[in-house]
N, C-alpha and C positions, 0 to 999 in steps of 0.2 A: 657581491651577490649571494653570499652564504646565508642570508637571513631567507632568502626565497627557497633555497634548497631545504632549510629547515622547516619552513611551513608544509612542505611536501613529504616530510617525513612522518613516520607512523607515532601516534601520541602514547607514550608510556604512562598508562593510568595507576600503577601501583605506587608512583611516588608523588609527592606534591600535594596541594589543595584539592580535595575533591572536587569541589563546585567549579573550580577554575579549569580543571582536566574536562569535565563533562561539558562544561560551557564551550570551551575551545573545539570540542569534538563535535557538539552537537549543532552549534551555530551554522559551520559549512554544511552539515547535512541538511539542515533547515533550508538553507538556500537552495540546495540540491533538490529537495523535496518540493520546493515551490518552482523550480525549472520542471522536475517531473510531472507535476501537476498542470503546467503549462501545456504539455502535450495535449491532454484531453480538452483543456479549455480552448486553447486555439483551434483544435478540430471543431468544436462546437461553434465557436465564433464564425468560422469560416463558411461552414455549411448553413448556419443559420441566417448568414447575411447574404451569401451569394447564391445559395439553392432555396432556401425557405425554412418556415417552421416545421413542415412534415419532415424535411431532412434533419432537422435538429432533433425531432422526436425519435427518428431511426437509429440515429447514432447513439441515442440514450437508452433506448430499448435493448440495442445489442449489448451494452455494457455489463449487465449481470450475467449474461453468458459467457463474455470473455473472462470475467473474474472467477466464474465457475470452473471454467476448464485450464485456468493456468495456476491452480492452487499447488500443483506439483512443484513449481518453481519457488513458491512461497515456502513450502516445506524444506526444501534443499537449502534455499537461502538461509532460512533460520538456523538449521543445522549446521551449516557452513560457518556461520558467524560465531556461534557458540564454541564450536571445536577448535577453529582458528584462533580465537582470543585465548581459550585457555591454553593451548600449546605454546603460544607466544608467551603468555605470563609465565609459564613453566620453563620457558627457554629449550624447548625439545624440536631443534632445528628439523631431523628427519622425518618425525611424526608430523610435524606442519607441513613439510613438502609433499609428503604422501597423501596427507589430508585435501590439499589443495588440488592436487592431480585426480583424486577420487571425484572433487565436485565438478570437474570438467567432463569426465566420463558420465556420470549420473546425469547431468544436464543435457547431453547429447541423446542419451536414451529417451529421457522425458520429451525432448521435443519431437522425436519421431513419433511417440505415442499420440502427442497433441495434434499433430500435423495430419495423422491418418484418422483417428478416432473423432476429433472435433469437426473435420471437414465433412465427415459423412454424417453427422448427428445434428449438425447445427439447424438444418431446415425444419426438421421434425420437432425440434425443441422451441423454435420460434411458433409453430402452429400450435403446440401444446400450451404456450403462453398467451394464446388468444391476441396475438400481435394483430393489429388493424391491417387490412389489406392494403390501404394505402401507402404503407410503409414497409410491408414484408419483404418485398423484392430488394429494396435498398440495404434493408438489415443484413439479409442473407449473403448479398455480394461483400459487403462491408465485413462480416465475420470470416468469410472464406479466406479473403486477403490477409486478414491478421493471423489467422490460424496457420496458413501455410507459410507464412512468413515470420514465424513466432520465434525462430532461432535467435535473431538480434535481440529481442527484448529479454528472452530466457538467460542468454548468456551475460547481457549487461546487468540483469537483476542479481544473478548469482555471483559474478566477479565483483561488482560493487559490493555486495554483502561480504567477500572475502577480504576486500580492502578495508572495510569498516572494522571487521574482526581484528585486523591487523593494526587498527588505529588510526588508519588513513582515510579520512572523510573529504580532505582537500581534493584529491585526485578525481574521486567519484563526482564531486561538484563541478569540476572543471569540465570533465568529459561530458557530463550531463547538459551544461550550458552549451557547449559546441552542437550537441546533438539538438537542442531545443531550437536554437537559432536555425539549423538547417531544416527542422521539421516545419518551421514557421515559413521559411522561403519556399520549400516544396509545396506546402499546403496551398499558398496563394497561387503558385505556378500551375498546379495540377488542377486545382478547382477553378479559380478566376480566369487563367488563360487557356487551358486545355479543356474547360468544362466537362472533367470527369466526375464531378458530383462527389458522393461518398466515397467512391473507390479510389479519388484523387487522395482523399483524406487517409484512408487506410495504407495506401502506397508511400505517402510521405512519412508516416509514423515508422513503418518497418524498415525503410531505408535509414532513417536517422538513428533508430535504435541498433541496427548493425554497426554503423559507424561508432557509436558510444561503446559497444561491446568490444570491438576491435581496440579501441584506445585502453580500455581496462585491461586485456590481454597483454598489450604491449608494455603497459606500466609493471604488471606482476612479473613478468619475464625480466625485468631489470631490478629487480628487488632481491638480489642474490646475497646480500648481506643477512637475510633473514630466512631464506629457504631457496629452493632450486626446483625449475620445472624441467625435469629430465625424464628420458625415455624409460629408464628403469623404475621410475617412482609411478609409472602408468601400470605397472605389473603388480599382481597380488594385492589388490587394493579392497579386497572384500571386507576385511576388518574395519578400514576406515570407512567405506560405503555403508556398512551397516550401522556403524556409530552415527553417522551423519542422517541416516534415515530414521535412526531411533530417537535422536533429539529433534529433528525437524519434523517428524511424523505428527505429533500432536499439534503443531502449528498448522501443518497441511490439512489435516483432518478437519481443525477448527474452521480455517478458511474455507474449505469446501463446503461444510454444513452450513456455514454462515452465508457463503455465496449461493448455496441451493435455497436458504431461507429467503435472500434477496430476490432470487427467481419467482418465488411462490409469492412475495409481496409484490413484484412487477407485475404479475398477473392481475392482482387487485388494482394496482395503479392503472393499468391499461383499460380498466374497465370504465374509468372516468374521462375516456377520449384523448384525442390527440393534444387538445390545448393543454391538459393537465400533465400529460407525459412530457411535453415540451418544457412546462414551468418546472417540473420535477428535474428535468436535466440540468437546467440553469441552477437550481438549487444545490444540486448534488456536485457541480463544479465549483461553486463558491464554497460550499461545505467541505470540499477537498482542501482549500486554502485554510479553512478554520482549524482543520484537524492536523494541520502540518506540525505544529510544536509538540503535540502529543505523540506523534509517531517518531519525530526526530528524537525528543528526549528518551521514548520508550527503547528505542534502538541503541541510544548512547548509554543508557543504563545497563542494557544486556552486556554491551562490550565492556564497560567498565566492572560490571560484576564478575563476567567470565575471566578478565585478567586478574583481578585480584583474589578470586577463588583458586584459578591456577598458581598464584603466588603464595597461597596460604593466608593471605592478610584479610581476615573475615570482619575484624572491626571497621576497616574503611569502607567495606561493603554498605554497613548498616548506616555510616555517616553519609556516604554518597546517595543512598536512597532518599534520605530525608533533604538534603540540599538539591538534589535533582529534581524531586517532585515539586518542591517550593517553586523553583525556577519554571517548570513546565506550566504550573497553574498561573504564574504570573503572565508568562508568554501568551498562553491560550486566551486568558481574560483580554489582554491588550489588543490581540487580532480579532477576537469576537466583537469587540467595541467598534473598532474600524470598519468591520464588514457591516455592522448595523447603521452605522452613520453614513457610509457610502453604499449602502445596498442597492438603492435605485440606479445610480449610475453604473454600478456593475452589472446589473441586470440589462441595463439599455446596451451593453456592448453585444449581447447576444441576439436581442430583437428589438423591434419598434413597436411591438404590439403591446398597448398599455395593460391589457387583461392579464397577460402573462407576467409582466412586472409585478402587479399587484398581488398575484397569487404567490409569486416566489417571495415577496416581502413577507408575507403573513406566515408562510412555512418557516423562514429563516428565524423570525422571532420566536417561533415555538421552540426552536432547537437551541437558541442561544446560550440558557444556563448549562445546557448538556455538555458545551465542551469543556468547560472547566472540569466537570466530573470525569470526563474522558481522560483529561490530563492526568489525574490521580491513578485511574485504571492502567493506562499505558505505563505509567512510570513505575508503579509497583509490579505489575507483571513483567515488565522488562528486567528488574532484578532478579525476580524468581527464574525467568528463563535462563538468564547468565549464570546462575548459580547451579543450573542443571536440571530444575524441576520445570519442565516443560508441561506435565500433566495438569497442574492446578490452573494455570492460565487458560488451558484448553477447555477444562469444565466451566470456569467461569464465563468464557466467552459463549460457550454453547447455552449455558443457562441464560443469559442475558439477550443474546441475539436471537435464539431460536425458541427456547421453552417460554420466554416471556414476551418478546416483541411479536412473533409471528401471529400467535393466537389472540394476542391482545390488540393488534391491528384489526383482525377479522371480526372479533367481537364488537369493538367500539363502532366500527364502520356498520356493522349489521344492526347494531342496538340504535343508531342515529337515522335510520331509515324512516322517512315521512312520504306521503302523497307529493309534497313539493320537491323532497330529495329522494328520489327512489332508488339512488345507488348510494346514499348515506352521505356523511360529512367527510370529504376528503382529507380535512386538516387532521382527523383522527389517525390518518396514517403516521403522521410526524408526532403527535401526542403519545403514540406507543412507543416510538422510537425514544423520545425524551424520557419516558418512565424507565425503560429498559437501562438506557445510560446511567440514570441516577442510582438505580439498584446496583448495577455493576460496580460503580465507584465504591459504594457501601461494602460489597461482598470482597473486593480487592483488599481494602483496609483490613477487614478481618481475617483474610486469608494471608495477608503479609505478616500480621501479628503472630498468627498461630500456626502457619503452614509449615508443611514438610522441607521448604527450601533450606530453613536453618539447619534441619537435621542433616541434610547433604552436606553443609558445609563443616559439620563437627567431626 
């Protein structure tokens, strides 16, 4: 059984063939991200099938607000991954131990903030977004449950980020699969059997995420060969907390502003009515699967770069960047082709309404080329972050997702208004997104070749 034990050991990325190490780390994470995406997908399928299209629209309308108000965890998670991977590469046991304990403390503080602030603000935010009256009550109750029960989601995302920083993507995958299966069972039980509607979906999610967080914590407590979680390491953590925030803040700010831009665009989406909102939800769920190779390889390359920078092996960073980006592009192209080929059956899982399926397929075809472009952006920006340059990816993301995408969406929709289409052409919401992705890939290549991440390594 030693081979099974070896699978669950952290991946040492400072030795061996770069593409093999990256693939061995990224593939379990890709599978884990698929399981993660199933959370939202199963929620949408269950409410769409058992409650109706308006309930599907309600869950989708709430998503941008959920993303906006959990960006604290995104920042902490990214800072944790970078710091942990660099301390592991440098073989600094005590620093590694203190940094992990600091992650646990920061996450608890962030949870309290989200539970209080988000719960109080969610109702007003839904009104500001012009959420249709037919779904606003469902949206509000769904959000309240997720925010009050955010600790499970927060600790899973942070602790799994720590595991990935240590090179262990297998354990995070296993625990996520367990949680995903539990989420599916609870979704069906709460919604189909107990008729709890969107509230049942939210309850299932927070319970399943709490289980996955507990399993991650249990795993970390057993990894004593690399670090220790002891009472003394929870004291005097200011230095480590500051470093985690410093490394993660750019990612957190980026996600906050991007999420805010999504909220602004959601207001425009809502203007096209419940049918388009529901179709948009289906596309975003399928889009989530198309994006999985990009995020998986991007995170894998962050860990890869972090470990090799910590070990002072800078030539391996550049070689890994090239090989990892090629793998990401190939994987993204393959998954995109499958999604386009089986798009209609996928849409049919959510709804039986032909109009929604046709709208969804039109939107997916618009985005298709952009997924390969995003593979380039995520991979190269992952290298930059792992090397310690978190500011350049932040500015690139803000430029493409906010400065280009948001105004372009409004301009194109406004310019397309006619007497027959008083709201404008809804497809232009997605055309603006495609243009932003293509521009982002180009700018990421430029920044990678000339960026300051190389100076950090020198």
